[in-house]
C-alpha positions, 0 to 999 in steps of 0.5 A: 756399093763401096769396096771395103778399105783396109787402112793402116791403124795407129799402134795400140798396146796389146791388152794387159801390156805395160808401156814404159818410158825409160828416161835416162837421168840428167847429166851428173857432175864431172868426175875429178881426181880430187873429188871422186863420186861417193859410193852407195853399196859399191856404186858411184852416186854423183849428184846432177850437174846444173845442166842435168837439173835443166834436162830434168825440168825439160823432161818434166815439161815433156811428160807432164800431160802424159797419163802416167800411172807411176814413176820409178827410180833406181836407188842412186840419187841422180835418177831421183833428182831427175824425176823430182820435177815431174813427180811434183807436177803429177803428185806421184811419189817415185817408187825406188827399185834398186834393181834399176841401178846402173851396171856396177863398174867394180874397181872403176867406180867413183868416176874412174870409168870416165877417166879410163874412157878418156884415156882409151885405156887398153882394158876399156878398149877390150871391154868395148870390143868384147861388149862385156862389162866384167872385163873391168876388174870386179865389174858386173857381168852381162848376165847378172845385169840382165837378170836383175833388170828382167826381175824389175821389168816383171814387177812393173808389168805385174803392177801396172797392166794396161797402163803407162809408166816412166822409169828414170834409169841409167845408160847401161840399163837402157842399153841392156833392156833394149838388147834383151828386147831386140836380141842385138849385140850387148852394146848396140844401144849404149850411148842414150843421151842424158835426159833422153826418152826411150819407149818400150812395151812389156808383154808377158812373153816379149818386150816391144821397142817403140823408140830409142833416144828421143831428145826432141825436148832437150834443145841444146842441153846435151853435153858435147861428150855425152857419156854412155854411162854413170 
């Protein structure tokens, strides 16, 4: 009689769980002193750069055959523009959840954050060292960011048990969610590339991380100075 074999099974989401593909929006347009980003409720709201539209199309080609039950976007246009090609393929109108918006950069909104980062401003360096957004004048606190993202994730999990969905979000949002999932340093997962895909599984009492910053579909579209935010 053959001996019982115990093989390594492929991962399957636990019953009732929700798989979420966190897609960072495509590259947004460049910031310039003479043409700052428009603001929406205090948040910078730039449109996509042409490279970002290409990244959006590549994301759509990558995910068009996935069995996605829903698409989510924040209330900032760069996420809706990134989701648009996939939404067209799937015939799924995206759900807007304002709690998925990028971390508020306070006095550094409108593109100024990029300038400060390029200049290695002392406040920017302190923000990085302390891993705390509220070091920026009037910036959103880590706690406030975590609270609204946890609320958004709870709504997704309750609305889509035993399903896979895609959420088109922002660099700071992905970093915070993976920080919550893993107990890492707050900024450990900053720097997700534009158009990248990270994969999490939502359960009632935990978040499982399946992958981070998957860029296999993007070829050479990632900008050389790919920013951690905005």
